[in-house]
C-alpha positions as CSV (number, residue, x, y, z in Angstrom):
1,M,-16.9,18.4,5.9
2,T,-19.0,20.8,3.9
3,W,-21.4,21.3,6.9
4,A,-18.4,21.8,9.3
5,M,-17.0,24.4,7.0
6,W,-20.3,26.3,6.8
7,A,-20.8,26.1,10.6
8,I,-17.3,27.4,11.5
9,T,-17.7,30.2,8.8
10,T,-21.0,31.4,10.1
11,Q,-20.2,31.2,13.8
12,L,-16.6,32.3,14.1
13,Q,-17.2,35.5,16.2
14,S,-14.6,35.8,18.9
15,I,-11.5,36.2,16.7
16,P,-11.1,39.8,15.6
17,Q,-10.4,40.8,12.0
18,P,-8.2,40.3,10.0
19,W,-7.3,37.1,11.9
20,S,-10.7,35.6,11.4
21,H,-10.3,36.0,7.7
22,V,-6.9,34.2,7.9
23,A,-8.3,31.4,10.0
24,L,-11.2,30.9,7.6
25,A,-8.8,31.0,4.6
26,V,-6.7,28.3,6.1
27,A,-9.8,26.1,6.7
28,A,-11.0,26.8,3.1
29,V,-7.6,25.8,1.6
30,L,-7.6,22.6,3.6
31,Y,-11.2,21.9,2.6
32,V,-10.5,22.3,-1.1
33,L,-7.4,20.3,-1.0
34,S,-9.3,17.5,0.8
35,L,-12.0,17.4,-1.8
36,F,-9.6,17.7,-4.8
37,S,-7.4,14.9,-3.6
38,Y,-10.5,12.7,-2.8
39,F,-11.7,13.0,-6.4
40,R,-8.2,12.4,-7.7
41,V,-8.1,9.1,-5.8
42,I,-11.2,8.0,-7.7
43,Y,-10.5,9.7,-11.1
44,D,-6.9,8.5,-11.5
45,G,-7.7,5.0,-10.1
46,P,-5.2,2.5,-8.8
47,G,-3.6,1.4,-12.1
48,L,-4.1,-1.9,-13.9
49,P,-1.7,-4.3,-15.7
50,E,-4.1,-4.3,-18.7
51,D,-3.2,-0.6,-19.2
52,Y,-0.1,-1.9,-20.8
53,P,-0.7,-3.9,-24.0
54,E,2.6,-5.7,-23.5
55,L,1.3,-7.3,-20.3
56,R,-1.9,-8.6,-21.9
57,L,-2.2,-12.3,-22.8
58,P,-4.3,-14.0,-25.6
59,P,-7.0,-16.3,-24.4
60,Q,-5.6,-19.6,-23.2
61,P,-8.3,-22.1,-22.6
62,E,-5.8,-24.8,-21.5
63,W,-4.9,-22.8,-18.5
64,S,-7.4,-24.2,-15.9
65,A,-7.2,-25.1,-12.3
66,S,-6.9,-22.1,-9.9
67,P,-7.8,-18.8,-11.6
68,Y,-4.8,-17.2,-9.8
69,D,-1.1,-17.9,-9.7
70,T,-0.5,-18.9,-6.1
71,A,-0.8,-22.7,-6.6
72,R,1.1,-23.0,-10.0
73,P,3.6,-20.2,-10.5
74,Y,5.4,-19.9,-13.8
75,T,9.0,-20.2,-12.7
76,L,12.2,-19.3,-14.5
77,G,13.9,-22.3,-16.2
78,Q,10.7,-23.9,-17.5
79,P,11.0,-23.5,-21.3
80,Q,7.6,-24.9,-21.9
81,M,6.0,-22.0,-20.1
82,A,5.6,-18.6,-21.8
83,I,7.3,-15.7,-19.9
84,P,6.9,-12.0,-20.6
85,P,9.8,-10.4,-22.5
86,T,12.6,-9.5,-20.0
87,E,12.8,-6.0,-21.4
88,I,9.3,-5.4,-20.1
89,Y,10.0,-6.2,-16.5
90,E,12.0,-8.5,-14.2
91,T,10.6,-10.3,-11.3
92,H,11.7,-10.3,-7.7
93,T,9.0,-12.7,-6.5
94,F,9.9,-16.0,-5.1
95,R,7.8,-19.2,-5.4
96,D,9.2,-22.5,-4.2
97,N,12.5,-20.8,-3.5
98,Q,13.1,-19.6,-7.0
99,P,12.1,-16.4,-9.0
100,S,8.9,-16.7,-10.8
101,Y,6.6,-14.7,-13.0
102,K,2.9,-14.5,-12.1
103,L,-0.1,-14.3,-14.2
104,C,-3.9,-13.9,-13.6
105,H,-6.3,-16.2,-15.6
106,V,-9.3,-13.9,-14.8
107,C,-7.8,-10.7,-16.1
108,N,-5.6,-12.6,-18.6
109,T,-2.5,-10.5,-17.9
110,W,0.9,-10.9,-16.5
111,K,1.1,-9.7,-12.9
112,P,4.2,-7.6,-12.1
113,D,5.7,-7.6,-8.6
114,R,3.4,-6.2,-5.9
115,C,0.4,-6.7,-8.1
116,H,-2.7,-8.5,-6.7
117,H,-6.2,-9.4,-7.9
118,C,-9.0,-7.6,-6.1
119,N,-12.1,-9.7,-5.5
120,N,-14.2,-6.6,-5.1
121,C,-13.1,-4.8,-8.2
122,K,-12.7,-8.1,-10.1
123,R,-9.4,-7.0,-11.7
124,C,-5.7,-6.9,-10.9
125,I,-4.3,-3.8,-9.3
126,L,-0.7,-2.5,-9.7
127,K,1.0,-2.3,-6.3
128,M,-2.3,-3.0,-4.5
129,D,-2.5,-1.5,-1.0
130,H,-6.1,-2.3,-0.1
131,H,-9.7,-1.9,-1.3
132,C,-11.2,1.2,0.4
133,P,-15.0,1.2,0.8
134,W,-14.9,5.0,1.5
135,F,-13.7,5.6,-2.1
136,A,-15.4,2.6,-3.6
137,C,-12.2,1.6,-5.4
138,C,-8.8,0.1,-4.7
139,I,-5.8,2.0,-3.5
140,G,-2.9,1.1,-5.7
141,F,0.2,2.5,-7.5
142,R,-1.4,5.5,-9.3
143,N,-3.6,6.9,-6.5
144,H,-1.6,5.8,-3.4
145,K,-0.1,9.3,-3.2
146,F,-3.5,11.1,-3.5
147,F,-4.9,8.8,-0.8
148,I,-2.2,9.6,1.7
149,Q,-2.5,13.3,0.8
150,C,-6.3,13.2,1.2
151,L,-6.0,11.7,4.7
152,C,-3.3,14.3,5.7
153,Y,-5.5,17.1,4.5
154,I,-8.6,15.8,6.3
155,T,-6.6,15.4,9.5
156,A,-5.2,18.9,9.2
157,F,-8.7,20.3,8.4
158,C,-10.3,18.6,11.4
159,T,-7.5,19.6,13.7
160,W,-7.8,23.3,12.6
161,L,-11.5,23.2,13.1
162,L,-11.0,21.7,16.5
163,I,-8.7,24.6,17.5
164,L,-11.1,27.2,16.2
165,S,-14.1,25.6,17.9
166,I,-12.2,25.2,21.2
167,H,-11.3,28.9,21.0
168,E,-14.9,29.9,20.4
169,V,-16.2,27.8,23.3
170,Y,-13.5,29.0,25.6
171,R,-14.2,32.7,24.7
172,F,-17.9,32.1,25.3
173,F,-17.4,31.1,29.0
174,V,-14.6,33.6,29.6
175,D,-16.3,36.6,28.1
176,Q,-19.8,35.8,29.2
177,E,-21.4,38.8,31.0
178,D,-25.1,38.3,30.8
179,E,-26.1,34.7,31.2
180,L,-29.7,35.5,30.2
181,T,-28.8,36.9,26.8
182,S,-25.7,34.8,26.0
183,Y,-26.1,31.4,24.3
184,L,-23.9,28.8,22.7
185,L,-25.0,27.5,19.3
186,L,-25.2,23.7,19.1
187,N,-23.6,23.7,15.7
188,L,-20.4,24.9,17.3
189,V,-20.5,22.2,19.9
190,F,-21.1,19.5,17.2
191,V,-18.2,20.9,15.3
192,L,-16.0,20.6,18.4
193,V,-17.0,17.0,19.1
194,L,-16.9,15.7,15.5
195,S,-13.6,17.5,14.7
196,F,-12.0,16.0,17.8
197,T,-13.2,12.5,17.0
198,F,-12.2,12.6,13.3
199,S,-8.8,14.3,14.0
200,I,-8.0,11.4,16.4
201,A,-9.4,8.5,14.2
202,V,-8.2,9.7,10.8
203,G,-4.9,11.0,12.4
204,V,-4.0,7.6,13.8
205,F,-4.8,5.9,10.5
206,T,-2.8,8.5,8.6
207,A,0.2,8.1,10.9
208,F,0.1,4.3,10.2
209,L,0.0,4.8,6.5
210,V,2.9,7.3,6.6
211,Y,4.8,4.8,8.6
212,L,4.2,2.1,5.9
213,M,5.2,4.6,3.2
214,L,8.5,5.4,4.9
215,R,9.2,1.7,5.0
216,N,7.9,1.2,1.4
217,Y,5.4,-1.3,2.5
218,S,1.9,-1.8,1.1
219,T,-0.8,-2.7,3.5
220,I,-0.8,-6.3,2.0
221,E,2.9,-6.6,2.3
222,F,2.8,-5.4,5.9
223,Q,0.2,-8.0,6.8
224,D,2.2,-10.8,5.1
225,S,5.2,-9.7,7.1
226,R,3.5,-9.5,10.4
227,W,0.8,-12.1,10.5
228,N,1.9,-14.8,8.0
229,Y,5.2,-15.4,9.7
230,A,4.8,-19.2,9.8
231,N,3.9,-19.4,6.1
232,D,6.5,-17.1,4.7
233,H,8.9,-18.6,2.2
234,D,12.2,-19.9,3.5
235,A,14.2,-17.6,1.2
236,Q,13.1,-14.6,3.2
237,Y,14.8,-15.7,6.4
238,E,18.3,-16.4,7.6
239,F,19.6,-18.0,10.8
240,D,21.9,-16.3,13.4
241,S,24.7,-18.0,15.3
242,N,22.2,-19.5,17.8
243,G,20.1,-21.0,15.1
244,K,17.2,-18.6,15.5
245,R,15.4,-17.6,12.3
246,K,15.1,-13.9,11.5
247,K,13.7,-12.0,8.6
248,L,16.2,-10.6,6.1
249,G,14.2,-7.4,5.7
250,H,12.0,-5.9,3.1
251,I,13.5,-5.8,-0.4
252,Y,11.7,-2.6,-1.4
253,D,13.0,-0.7,1.7
254,L,15.4,1.8,0.1
255,G,15.8,4.2,3.0
256,V,13.3,6.8,4.3
257,R,14.1,9.5,1.7
258,R,14.0,7.2,-1.4
259,N,10.9,5.4,0.0
260,M,9.1,8.7,0.3
261,R,10.1,9.9,-3.2
262,A,9.0,6.6,-4.6
263,V,5.4,7.4,-3.5
264,M,5.2,11.1,-3.2
265,G,7.4,12.3,-6.0
266,D,10.9,14.0,-6.2
267,S,10.0,17.6,-5.3
268,W,8.7,19.2,-2.1
269,L,5.9,20.7,-4.2
270,A,4.7,17.3,-5.2
271,W,4.8,16.3,-1.6
272,L,2.5,19.1,-0.5
273,L,0.1,19.3,-3.4
274,P,-2.0,16.6,-5.2
275,I,0.2,16.6,-8.3
276,K,0.5,13.5,-10.5
277,V,3.9,11.9,-10.3
278,T,3.3,8.6,-12.2
279,N,3.1,7.9,-15.9
280,E,2.0,5.1,-18.3
281,S,5.3,4.4,-20.0
282,L,7.2,1.1,-19.5
283,L,10.4,3.0,-20.1
284,S,9.9,5.3,-17.1
285,G,11.9,3.4,-14.5
286,D,10.0,3.1,-11.2
287,K,7.2,5.5,-12.1
288,N,4.9,3.1,-14.0
289,G,3.9,0.5,-11.4
290,V,5.7,-2.3,-13.2
291,H,9.3,-1.7,-12.3
292,F,10.3,-1.2,-8.7
293,D,13.8,-0.5,-7.3
294,V,14.9,-3.1,-4.7
295,N,17.4,-3.2,-1.9
296,E,20.2,-5.1,-3.7
297,A,21.8,-6.3,-0.5
298,T,18.6,-7.8,0.9
299,Y,17.7,-9.3,-2.5
300,E,21.1,-10.8,-2.9
301,K,20.8,-12.5,0.5
302,M,17.3,-13.8,-0.5
303,C,18.7,-15.3,-3.8
304,T,21.5,-16.9,-1.9
305,N,19.1,-18.4,0.7
306,A,16.9,-19.6,-2.1
307,K,19.7,-21.5,-3.7
308,L,20.8,-23.0,-0.4
309,Q,17.2,-24.0,0.4
310,A,16.7,-25.6,-3.0
311,Q,20.0,-27.5,-2.6
312,L,18.9,-28.7,0.8
313,N,15.5,-29.8,-0.5
314,R,17.3,-31.8,-3.3
315,Q,19.6,-33.5,-0.8
316,L,16.7,-34.4,1.5
317,A,14.7,-35.8,-1.5
318,E,17.7,-37.9,-2.5
319,Y,18.2,-39.1,1.0
320,R,14.5,-40.0,1.3
321,D,14.7,-41.9,-2.1
322,R,17.7,-43.9,-0.8
323,I,15.9,-44.8,2.4
324,H,12.9,-46.0,0.4
325,H,15.1,-48.0,-2.0
326,R,16.9,-49.6,0.9
327,N,13.7,-50.6,2.6
328,D,12.3,-52.0,-0.6
329,T,15.5,-54.1,-1.2
330,T,15.3,-55.4,2.4
331,N,11.7,-56.3,2.1
332,D,12.4,-58.2,-1.2
333,S,15.3,-60.1,0.4
334,T,13.2,-61.1,3.3
335,A,10.4,-62.3,1.1
């Protein structure tokens, strides 16, 4: 980006003043915003459960087996298991068709909803989206906004350079009078090719992330929804009149406007500029990465489905036990 900014600054010749200064000022603003948001992604970090002392756990050597929670969740209604104070956070995660709290034995912390352990960073990430090698860190709750803004700025910067470089190349061929003395600098051609490539590549990725944001999905949640259909929990589905299974929906989808405000902030100024909109207080509602508003209608359906599925599982287990008991009685009588 720095090289491209230098190239377009030194070789912008066909646009008359003061418009050339305006064009370069726009490019400079987008360049500065791109760099600033890039460093904010790294500096602010994704956010960790251990940032909150209330979520930390004392060492528990008796907790062995898998270092993560997927195999043995700590479900509600099990008094022998410790659960975090309900005033800290409530869970909307389902395991075995019932709400359950999660913990990580590696980080030794409780894991709020949407929190995942990153094998690259070796720690749990609040509302983890993905691990980004270009930033050498995870994208999570605290830096998700800056990550999206950085991609938007880069896309706008590349698109603007593409427009300027196309204009320069076009004017070169249109205004050329003496072919022996006129020449086209290679730097300008490189800027055109690279800005075109990056504006398309980064632009497509940015559009995808904006779509996820407007649906209030993280990348992990989107993957689970799309590609793990067969392994999803029964509570997340209902059946239509034809007996066909369909998803209930995403419990964090609150509508386009509320979804955008949950990530980008409440004001248009926060949407445009890399301004911090999160905080580190557990009393700050949905701004701390621990509490998340949910779609109450979807969540209520999910809870109802979970109860029905649990009841069905009990009935099937009782029926299986009766069949086994009947077979055992028949075998004993025959003997």
